[in-house]
C-alpha positions as CSV (number, residue, x, y, z in Angstrom):
1,X,-72.8,45.2,-35.4
2,X,-69.3,45.7,-35.8
3,X,-69.5,49.2,-36.7
4,X,-72.0,50.5,-34.4
5,X,-70.1,49.0,-31.4
6,X,-66.8,50.5,-32.2
7,X,-68.2,54.0,-32.0
8,X,-69.4,53.0,-29.1
9,X,-66.0,52.9,-27.9
10,X,-64.6,55.6,-30.1
11,X,-63.3,57.8,-27.2
12,X,-61.3,54.7,-25.7
13,X,-59.9,53.9,-29.1
14,X,-56.2,54.3,-30.5
15,X,-55.5,53.0,-34.2
16,X,-52.1,51.6,-34.1
17,X,-49.7,49.9,-37.1
18,X,-47.5,47.1,-36.7
19,X,-45.0,45.6,-38.6
20,X,-44.3,42.0,-40.0
21,X,-43.5,40.2,-36.9
22,X,-43.7,43.2,-34.8
23,X,-45.0,41.9,-31.1
24,X,-48.3,43.7,-30.3
25,X,-47.5,42.4,-26.5
26,X,-46.1,39.5,-24.7
27,X,-47.1,36.8,-22.4
28,X,-46.8,38.2,-18.6
29,X,-47.3,41.8,-19.4
30,X,-49.9,44.0,-17.9
31,X,-53.3,44.1,-19.4
32,X,-53.6,47.2,-21.5
33,X,-56.8,46.9,-23.1
34,X,-57.7,44.6,-26.2
35,X,-57.3,45.0,-29.6
36,X,-59.5,44.9,-33.0
37,X,-58.2,43.7,-36.5
38,X,-58.8,46.6,-39.4
39,X,-55.9,44.8,-41.3
40,X,-53.1,42.3,-41.9
41,X,-53.2,39.2,-39.6
42,X,-52.1,38.6,-36.0
43,X,-51.0,35.4,-34.3
44,X,-51.2,34.6,-30.9
45,X,-48.4,32.8,-29.8
46,X,-48.1,30.1,-26.2
47,X,-45.1,30.4,-24.4
48,X,-43.8,26.6,-22.9
49,X,-41.7,26.6,-20.2
50,X,-38.6,26.0,-22.0
51,X,-39.2,29.5,-23.9
52,X,-40.7,27.9,-27.0
53,X,-43.5,29.6,-29.0
54,X,-46.1,27.9,-30.7
55,X,-48.9,29.1,-32.9
56,X,-52.4,28.9,-30.8
57,X,-54.9,31.2,-32.9
58,X,-54.9,33.5,-35.8
59,X,-56.9,36.5,-36.0
60,X,-58.0,38.3,-39.0
61,X,-59.8,41.5,-40.2
62,X,-63.2,41.9,-38.2
63,X,-62.1,39.7,-35.4
64,X,-61.4,40.7,-31.5
65,X,-58.3,39.9,-29.1
66,X,-56.8,40.3,-26.2
67,X,-60.0,40.3,-24.2
68,X,-59.7,37.4,-22.0
69,X,-58.0,39.6,-19.4
70,X,-61.3,41.3,-19.3
71,X,-62.7,38.6,-17.6
72,X,-59.9,36.9,-15.5
73,X,-58.2,40.1,-15.0
74,X,-54.9,38.9,-15.1
75,X,-51.7,39.7,-17.4
76,X,-51.6,38.7,-21.1
77,X,-51.7,35.1,-21.1
78,X,-50.1,34.3,-24.3
79,X,-48.3,36.4,-27.1
80,X,-49.4,38.5,-29.6
81,X,-47.4,39.5,-32.5
82,X,-48.5,41.0,-36.9
83,X,-47.6,37.9,-38.9
84,X,-48.5,40.8,-41.7
85,X,-48.0,44.5,-41.6
86,X,-51.5,45.2,-39.4
87,X,-53.6,48.4,-39.0
88,X,-55.1,47.8,-35.4
89,X,-57.8,49.3,-33.2
90,X,-56.8,49.5,-29.2
91,X,-59.0,49.8,-26.9
92,X,-58.1,51.2,-23.6
93,X,-60.5,49.5,-21.4
94,X,-59.1,47.0,-19.0
95,X,-61.7,45.3,-16.7
96,X,-65.3,43.9,-17.8
97,X,-67.0,46.6,-15.7
98,X,-65.5,49.3,-17.4
99,X,-66.1,48.2,-20.9
100,X,-70.0,47.5,-19.9
101,X,-70.8,50.8,-18.9
102,X,-69.1,52.1,-22.0
103,X,-70.8,49.8,-24.2
104,X,-73.2,47.1,-23.1
105,X,-73.4,45.9,-26.7
106,X,-69.6,45.1,-27.1
107,X,-69.0,43.4,-23.4
108,X,-72.1,40.8,-24.6
109,X,-70.3,40.3,-28.1
110,X,-67.3,39.3,-26.5
111,X,-68.7,37.2,-23.8
112,X,-70.3,35.4,-27.1
113,X,-66.6,35.8,-28.2
114,X,-65.2,34.0,-25.1
115,X,-68.0,31.2,-25.4
116,X,-67.1,30.6,-29.1
117,X,-63.4,30.1,-28.7
118,X,-63.7,27.9,-25.7
119,X,-65.7,25.5,-27.5
120,X,-63.7,25.9,-30.7
121,X,-60.5,24.8,-28.1
122,X,-62.3,22.1,-26.5
123,X,-63.0,20.7,-30.2
124,X,-59.2,21.0,-31.2
125,X,-58.6,19.0,-28.2
126,X,-60.4,16.2,-29.2
127,X,-59.1,16.0,-32.5
128,X,-55.7,16.1,-31.1
129,X,-56.5,13.0,-28.2
130,X,-58.8,11.2,-31.3
131,X,-56.8,11.6,-34.8
132,X,-53.5,10.5,-36.2
133,X,-50.7,13.1,-36.6
134,X,-51.6,12.7,-40.2
135,X,-55.5,13.9,-39.9
136,X,-54.2,16.8,-38.2
137,X,-51.8,18.3,-40.4
138,X,-54.4,17.8,-43.3
139,X,-56.8,19.8,-41.0
140,X,-54.4,22.1,-40.5
141,X,-53.7,23.1,-43.9
142,X,-57.4,23.3,-44.8
143,X,-57.9,25.1,-41.9
144,X,-55.3,27.9,-42.7
145,X,-55.2,28.3,-46.3
146,X,-59.3,28.5,-46.4
147,X,-59.4,31.3,-44.4
148,X,-56.4,33.0,-44.4
149,X,-54.8,32.8,-48.2
150,X,-53.5,35.6,-48.1
151,X,-50.5,34.3,-45.8
152,X,-48.1,32.2,-47.2
153,X,-48.0,29.2,-44.3
154,X,-45.0,27.2,-43.7
155,X,-43.6,24.2,-42.6
156,X,-43.5,25.2,-39.0
157,X,-46.7,26.8,-38.2
158,X,-48.9,24.3,-39.7
159,X,-46.8,21.7,-37.0
160,X,-47.5,24.5,-33.9
161,X,-51.2,24.5,-35.2
162,X,-51.6,20.6,-35.6
163,X,-49.6,19.5,-32.7
164,X,-47.2,18.2,-34.5
165,X,-43.2,18.4,-35.3
166,X,-42.2,19.9,-38.5
167,X,-40.3,16.8,-39.5
168,X,-43.3,14.9,-39.8
169,X,-45.1,17.7,-41.4
170,X,-42.1,17.9,-43.6
171,X,-42.2,14.2,-44.4
172,X,-46.0,13.8,-45.1
173,X,-46.3,16.7,-47.1
174,X,-43.7,15.0,-49.5
175,X,-46.2,12.7,-49.5
176,X,-48.8,14.7,-50.1
177,X,-47.5,16.3,-53.5
178,X,-47.1,13.0,-54.3
179,X,-50.1,12.5,-54.8
180,X,-50.9,15.7,-56.1
181,X,-52.5,17.4,-53.5
182,X,-50.2,20.0,-52.6
183,X,-47.7,21.1,-55.5
184,X,-44.8,19.4,-56.2
185,X,-42.9,22.0,-58.1
186,X,-42.8,24.5,-55.0
187,X,-40.7,24.0,-51.9
188,X,-43.5,25.8,-49.8
189,X,-46.6,24.9,-49.3
190,X,-49.0,25.5,-51.8
191,X,-52.3,23.6,-52.0
192,X,-53.0,22.2,-55.5
193,X,-56.3,20.7,-54.8
194,X,-58.6,21.1,-51.7
195,X,-60.7,18.6,-53.1
196,X,-58.0,16.2,-53.1
197,X,-57.4,16.9,-49.0
198,X,-60.4,16.7,-47.9
199,X,-61.0,13.5,-49.7
200,X,-57.8,11.8,-48.3
201,X,-58.5,13.1,-44.7
202,X,-61.6,11.6,-44.7
203,X,-60.0,8.6,-46.0
204,X,-57.4,8.6,-42.9
205,X,-59.9,9.1,-40.8
206,X,-62.4,6.3,-41.9
207,X,-59.8,4.0,-41.3
């Protein structure tokens, strides 16, 4: 499916390589198409009024990003940055009408993608308001390490993704290291027991 729709937009596509930490586009920049991840890892960051960035979403190989502007006709609403060296395809179509006329298959695929991300955002919002900080931290660790084990996640990124301050993450992770759930021999975040993480998460969530 993906290869087919990419073939349909080949005439409008450019290949681009991004170094680690390189910005793909910035919040507020004019829309210049959308992107497909061939390799690497892309982080989507929300910028607060004070200028602080917070990790919002992660896109790995096989995912499109930056396409919501097709529907809203607005500038980019977030900042996209390469978390690892990344190879992207930039699809130079800036409106949904243009895309639909070139590839109705891809336009339909992205509509479903918007619906999926909306449902995911609603679920995360519910978790933010109903779960404790400890449960949110464990959910973030599980999601990030399970879906993107190739990346070395930091305490700060876990905090941003879980809506928790970094100090709280570090303090709780020290507790998890003492329980053997995280690797106590490493200063970095390393999961020793994914089953232990899930079990302790469920225990705290049920209290």
